[in-house]
N, C-alpha and C positions, 0 to 999 in steps of 0.2 A: 481601446487598447487591445492588442492581440497577444495571445499566448502561444508561442511556438512549441509544438511537441518535439520537433527536432532539437530545439535548444534545451528542452527538458531532458531529452535523452543524453545530450552531452553533459548536462549538469549532474547526472547521477552515475556517470561512468565510474566514479570512484567508489561505488556501493560496496561496502564491507570488504576490505582487503584480506589477504591471507592470514595476517596476524589475528584479526578479529575472528575469522571463521575457524581458525585452529583452536582458539579459546572456547568456541562453541561446540566443537566436534564431539566432545564426550558428554554433552549436556544430558543431565538426568535429574531425578527427583531426590537423590540421596548421595552422600559421599560415604566412602568406606573407612572404617576405623582402622588405622594402620597397625594398631596393637594386635588386633585379632585377624585382620584381613577377611573377616567373614561378616560380622555384624554391621549392617548399614546404620549410619547416623542420619536421621531425617531432620533437617532443620525446621524449627517452628517458624511461624510467621514473623515473630520478633527478630529472629536471626536473619531471615530473608530480607526484611525491611532494612535492618542495619547494614547488611552487605550491599543492597541496591542503593541505599542512600549514600554510603561512602563512595561507591563507584560513580554515582551521578555527580557528586561534588568534587571528586579528586582525580578520577582517571583522566589521563591526558586527552583521550578522544572526546571526553565530555567537557573538560574545562575549555577546550578549544571552541566550543559552540555556544557557550553561555551568552545571553540568558535563554532559558527554555523551561518548559514544563514537562514532567514525565509522570506517567501513571501506569500501574499494573493492577489488574483485577481478575476476577473469575466470574462465573455466571451469576453470582449473587450481588456483585457490585465491586467497587473500588477497594483494593486491599492496601495500597500504599501509593505514594507519589508526593511530589512537591514542586514548587517553583524554585529554580536554581538561577540565582542572579549572577551577573558578571561584576567583577570588582570595578568600582568607579563608575558604574552605570546605574541610573535610576529606573531603567526599564525592567518591568516584571511581567513575565508571561504566566498566565493562570489557566485553569481548566475552562474558564469562560472567555478567554481572549479569542475573538473572531479573526480568522486569517484565511487567505487562499490556500487550499490544500492540494492544488495541482493534480498530480497523477493519482493521489488517493481517491480522486473522483472515479477512477476506473473501477475500483472495487464496488462503489455504490451502484454504478451502472450495471455491472455484472450481476449484482444482487437484484436489481430492479428487473432485469430480463428473466432471471431464474424465477422470480416471484410471479411475473406475468405468465410464465409458461407452466406454473404449477410444479416446478422442479424437474420437468422433462424438456430439455433443450432440443431444438431441431439441429440437424447437421449444419444448416446454414448459420444458426446462432453460434455454434461451437467454432466454426471456421472464422467468423468475425471476431468473437470474443477471445480467441487465442491468437489473434493478429496474423492470420494466414489468408485473409480475404483478397489481397491484392490492392486494396485502397491505401496506398503508401506515399501519397504526395501532399499530405496535409500541412498547411502553414498557419492555421489559426482562424478564429472568428473575430468579428467586430462585436462590440457590446450590444448594438441594436439589431443584430442578426436574429433570424429564426434558425432553427435547426436546418431547414431546407436552404435558406439563403446562404448559410455558412458552407453547406455542401457545394453550392453553385459558385462559391468564391474561388477565383484563381483555378488551381489544379486540384482543389480539395476532393472533388468528386470523380477524379480520373482513376481508372483501374489499370494497373500495370500487370499484364498477363504473366510476365516472367516471375512475378513475386507471388502469384496465386499458389496456395498450399505450402508456402515457405514462410517461416516466421520473420517478420520485420516489425519492430516496435514503432508504431505510428498512430496518431490520433484519428486518422482517416477511417480506420476500421469501425470504430464505435460511432463516429459521426454519420457515416453512410448507413450503418445498421439501424440507427435510431430513425432515420428518414424514410426507410422502406415502408411501403403501404401495407395495410392489414392484408393477411394475418400476421405481419411483422409488427414492430412497435408503433409505427404510424405517428411519430412525434414531430413530423416535419414542420407543421404550422406553428409550433410553440416557440416563443421567445423566453427570456430569462424567468419571468414571474410564473408563467404557466408551467414551464418545465419544472421548476422547484415544487410547485403545488402538486404536480403529477407524481414526481418521485417520492414525495412525502406521503401522498395518498397510498402508494403501494408499499413502501418500506415502513411507514409508521409516522403519524403526525407528531409524535414525541421527539423525533429527530429533526432538529432545526437546521436548515441549510438554505442557502440562496445560490443562484448562479450569477456570476459577474459577466459571463458570456455563455451562450447556449452550446457549450462544448462539453460533450459527454465524457471525454477522456481527461478533462483538466479544468473545467470551469467553475467548480464548487468553492464556496466560501462557507466555513463552518468553524466549530470549536472542538477542542479535545474532549470536552464533556459530551457533546452531541455525538461525536464519532464513537466514543466509548459506549454510548447507548446502542448504537448500531452493532458494535462488536459483541456486546453482551446478548443481543438478540440472536446473533449467529450462534454463540455458545449454547444458548437455551433452545436451539432448534426452532425458533420462532420465525426464521426466514429460511427459505428453500436453499439458499447458497450454502448453508451450514453442511448439508449433505454433499455438496459439490466442491468443497475445498480440495484443491489438488486434482480434480477430475479432468480428464482429457488433456493433461499437461503435455506441452510440446517442448522439444529441445530448443534452446535459444542461443547456443554458442556456435558461431560459424566455424570455430576451430575444431569442434568435435562432431558436428553433424552437417550433412549437405543440405538439410531442410531448413537451416537457419541462415538468414542473410544479414541481420544486424540487431544488436542488443545493446542497451545502455550499461549492462553489467560488464565489469572488467573481463577481458578475454581469458584470464586464468581461473575464472570461476564459472562453473557450469550449473546454472539454475534452470528450472523449467518455468513455463508460463501457463497458468490455468485460466479460469473464467474471470478475467479482469484483475488478477492478482498473481504475484510471484510465489513460487515454491522454492524455498532456500534449501535445495536438496543436492548441492554439490556432493558427488560421491566420496570425496576425500575430506571435506571440511564442513559440509552443511549440517544444520541442526533441524531441518525440515519445517521451519516456521513458514507461515503464510504471511505475506506483507505487500505493501503498496506505497513505496516512498514517493513523496512529492518534491518537485524541483526547488521549492522554497524552504524545505526543512521539515515538513510534516511526515512522520513515519509511524503508521499504525501496523500492528501485527497480531497474529493469533498463533499460539504454540502448536507444534505438530500434533500433540495429544488432544488439542481442542479443549483444553482446560483453563488456559490463561489467555488474556489479551493484554495488549500494551499500546500506549500512545506516547510518542515524543513529539511535542509541538513547539515550533519556533518559526520565525519569519526572517529570512535572510535573502538579500539580493545577490549574494555571492555565488559564483559558479561552484557546483559541487555540494550545495547545501543539503540536498536530499541524501547524498551518500554519506556526508559527515554525520547527519542525524542518525542514519542507519548504523553507522559504526558505534556510536555512543549507545543507541538503543539496544543493540545486540549485546553489548557488555552489561548493561543493566539487566537485561533478560537473563543472562548467564549467572550473574551475581544473585539474582532472586531465586533461581532454580536450585542453585547449589548452596546458598547461604554463605558464600565466600566472596569477599570483595575483590574486585580486579583493579 
């Protein structure tokens, strides 16, 4: 089975509309007491959990995507979360439910490269991992491919000179980067099992994952629990990517910059793209979170302050699943931070 990155791009075009981002634009750690307009009221974790739980169960953006699992935590561990079921359905998604995470795989590969480089990326790494390398004709891998044979498939390994140094969201950037010989990553000979073993060797064997196809930008299968381990390692600065969140971020909106050619994010939202992850920094409505939504509904994030992480996990075959999860996940994040249900 092939996974098309272009299809993924189309499926997350609805990522967080203006209403959601407006709700997040004033995101902070406290609310102001209207009686004094001076003394901040800092919600405790009980209030945060109640607000996030109510939002997860009742907000329209969240009821629309049930069933799913959500979790919020900090560097010490999980602070709150739950399985949210759909009325009339026996399906329950938990922290241990394994699923394809699609483009959340990009964050893992960005972290892998950062770790291999000891936190100092080359100019070539940055060009590839911010999707400006010119390898923009990717159409997916077969299950039994190696990294190299996937690059050789169809037009996957073709470089388009007109797109070099211009942002275009495409799985070909990471696929080609992974295949380059040493001193680059030199992963070309690896198929699914070897690739998963290598990524876990570098990021940590406690992070369980597999590849259903050797596609660095979208081939991982994992769980919310395991991805949360990865996110906590970032918050604890146990991985080099923690210091690189938001670094070398490039403009992604063709409507606002000539250096962008195509983005899965809606044209009225201007986010940046960093090392395998989005920076939700729209100047009017963004809350600055780092994230990497997947086409089938897997949405992980880290707060701008690098103090909180979150995962919203679900599996949907419907177009727009990643964007829908991001809309709900962003509301849960806002509710947790403010202690006010949305």
